[in-house]
C-alpha positions in Angstrom: 0.0 0.0 0.0 1.0 3.6 -0.7 -0.3 7.0 0.1 0.1 8.9 -3.2 2.6 11.2 -1.6 5.6 11.1 -3.9 9.0 11.0 -2.0 11.4 11.3 -4.9 11.6 11.8 -8.7 13.9 9.1 -10.1 15.4 8.6 -13.5 15.5 5.5 -15.6 19.1 4.6 -15.8 18.8 1.5 -17.9 16.2 -0.5 -19.7 16.7 -4.1 -20.8 14.3 -6.2 -22.8 14.1 -9.8 -21.5 12.0 -12.1 -23.6 8.9 -10.0 -23.6 9.4 -8.6 -20.1 11.5 -5.6 -19.3 14.0 -4.9 -16.5 14.5 -1.3 -15.6 17.1 0.3 -13.4 16.0 3.5 -11.6 18.3 6.0 -10.0 17.0 7.8 -6.9 18.2 10.8 -5.0 16.1 11.7 -2.0 15.1 8.1 -1.0 17.4 6.3 1.4 18.6 2.8 0.5 18.0 1.8 4.1 14.3 2.5 3.7 13.7 -0.5 1.5 15.2 -3.9 0.8 15.3 -6.4 -2.1 11.7 -7.8 -2.4 10.1 -4.6 -1.1 7.4 -2.8 -3.1 8.1 0.6 -4.6 5.5 2.7 -6.4 6.9 3.8 -9.8 4.7 6.2 -11.8 1.8 4.8 -9.8 2.7 1.1 -10.5 3.6 -1.2 -7.7 7.0 -2.9 -8.6 9.3 -5.2 -6.6 12.9 -4.1 -6.0 15.0 -7.0 -7.3 18.5 -5.4 -6.8 19.8 -2.4 -4.9 23.1 -0.8 -5.9 24.7 2.7 -5.4 21.5 4.8 -5.4 19.7 2.6 -7.9 17.2 -0.2 -7.8 16.2 -2.7 -10.4 12.7 -3.9 -11.1 11.1 -6.4 -13.5 8.1 -5.2 -15.5 5.8 -8.0 -16.7 4.0 -8.0 -20.1 0.7 -7.5 -18.2 2.0 -4.3 -16.6 3.6 -3.1 -19.9 0.3 -3.5 -21.7 -1.9 -1.8 -19.1 0.3 1.1 -18.0 2.6 3.7 -19.4 5.7 1.9 -18.1 6.3 0.5 -21.6 6.8 4.1 -22.8 9.7 4.7 -20.4 13.1 5.3 -22.0 16.5 5.8 -20.5 16.5 9.3 -19.0 12.7 9.3 -18.3 11.7 10.8 -14.9 9.4 8.7 -12.6 7.6 9.4 -9.4 8.7 7.2 -6.6 7.2 6.2 -3.2 8.3 3.3 -1.0 5.5 1.2 0.5 3.6 2.5 3.5 4.8 1.2 6.9 2.7 0.8 10.0 2.7 4.2 11.8 3.5 6.3 8.7 1.4 9.4 8.1 -1.3 8.9 5.6 -1.1 12.3 3.9 -2.8 11.3 0.6 -5.2 8.4 0.3 -4.8 4.6 0.2 -3.2 3.7 -3.1 -2.6 0.1 -4.1 -0.3 0.7 -7.1 -2.6 -1.4 -9.3 -3.4 0.7 -12.3 -7.0 0.8 -13.5 -6.2 2.3 -16.9 -4.3 4.8 -18.9 -5.8 8.3 -19.1 -4.9 11.3 -21.3 -4.3 15.0 -20.4 -6.6 17.0 -22.6 -6.0 20.5 -21.4 -3.7 22.4 -19.1 -4.5 26.0 -18.0 -3.1 28.3 -15.4 -5.0 28.9 -12.2 -3.2 31.5 -10.1 0.1 29.8 -9.2 -1.4 26.3 -9.8 -2.0 24.4 -13.0 -5.5 23.0 -13.8 -5.4 19.7 -15.7 -8.4 18.2 -17.5 -7.9 14.4 -17.9 -9.9 12.1 -20.1 -10.4 8.6 -18.7 -11.6 5.3 -20.3 -15.4 5.4 -20.3 -15.6 2.2 -18.1 -13.7 4.0 -15.3 -15.6 7.3 -15.4 -18.2 6.1 -12.9 -15.6 5.7 -10.2 -14.5 9.3 -10.3 -16.5 11.8 -8.2 -16.2 15.5 -7.4 -14.0 15.9 -4.2 -13.1 12.3 -4.3 -9.5 11.0 -4.6 -7.6 9.7 -7.6 -4.0 8.8 -8.2 -2.4 10.1 -11.4 1.1 8.7 -12.1 1.1 7.7 -8.4 0.2 11.2 -7.1 -2.8 11.5 -4.8 -5.1 14.3 -6.1 -8.5 15.7 -5.2 -11.0 15.7 -8.1 -12.3 19.3 -8.6 -15.0 18.5 -11.2 -16.3 15.7 -13.4 -18.0 15.9 -16.8 -18.8 12.7 -18.7 -15.5 10.8 -19.0 -13.2 13.7 -18.0 -12.2 15.2 -14.7 -10.3 18.2 -13.5 -7.6 18.5 -10.8 -5.4 21.4 -9.5 -1.7 20.9 -9.4 -0.2 23.2 -6.8 3.3 24.7 -7.1 4.8 22.2 -4.6 3.4 19.2 -6.5 4.6 20.7 -9.8 8.1 20.9 -8.3 8.4 17.5 -6.5 6.6 15.2 -9.0 6.6 14.6 -12.7 3.1 16.3 -13.0 4.7 19.7 -13.5 6.2 18.5 -16.8 3.0 17.1 -18.3 1.9 18.4 -21.7 -1.5 18.1 -23.5 -1.7 14.6 -25.0 0.4 13.0 -22.3 -0.7 9.5 -21.3 -0.9 9.0 -17.5 -1.4 6.0 -15.2 -4.7 6.2 -13.4 -5.9 4.5 -10.2 -9.4 5.2 -9.0 -10.3 5.3 -5.4 -10.6 1.7 -4.2 -13.4 2.5 -1.9 -15.6 3.2 -5.0 -14.8 -0.3 -6.4 -15.7 -2.0 -3.1 -18.9 -0.1 -2.7 -19.9 -1.1 -6.3 -19.1 -4.7 -5.6 -21.1 -4.8 -2.4 -24.1 -3.1 -4.0 -24.0 -5.5 -7.0 -24.3 -8.5 -4.6 -27.5 -7.2 -3.0 
């Protein structure tokens, strides 16, 4: 589990195709190697990956064909920036919302406008996910916990404050960018419970 509060922006140091899967090596700066071990989960651009090797400010992770096909991780190239968050530990502050790191779909940034010192993003989601997004609800975009400002059909809007623009990859998004989307899991559980009635 994660909180959607990004703790570092890493860089893809290497990418190696391995028979349909991919192994990536990610360099980190602000994370501390002692905060996680081989086998621990790390949220990378919103995707829960397992650290398979730790070495000199980098970690390696294998990305399965399933993850490559359902997320934007297949688009990562050497030099790409990625949001990073180690898994939540008992007693850690829950500053965002509960994020599993299991991506529900890939969404697209359809507009970016200035809003005082913030940026306002409008994001189009796959139609089957639109019902899970509600005004003032939570959503994770590339692993960043955000509050939904408005919803219209299969699009929603969020504000990206200056701090978030600086400490995550969201400040570098452009119109047309594809982003990993995880809807609030509470909505999925409520839907399942209601369907069984």
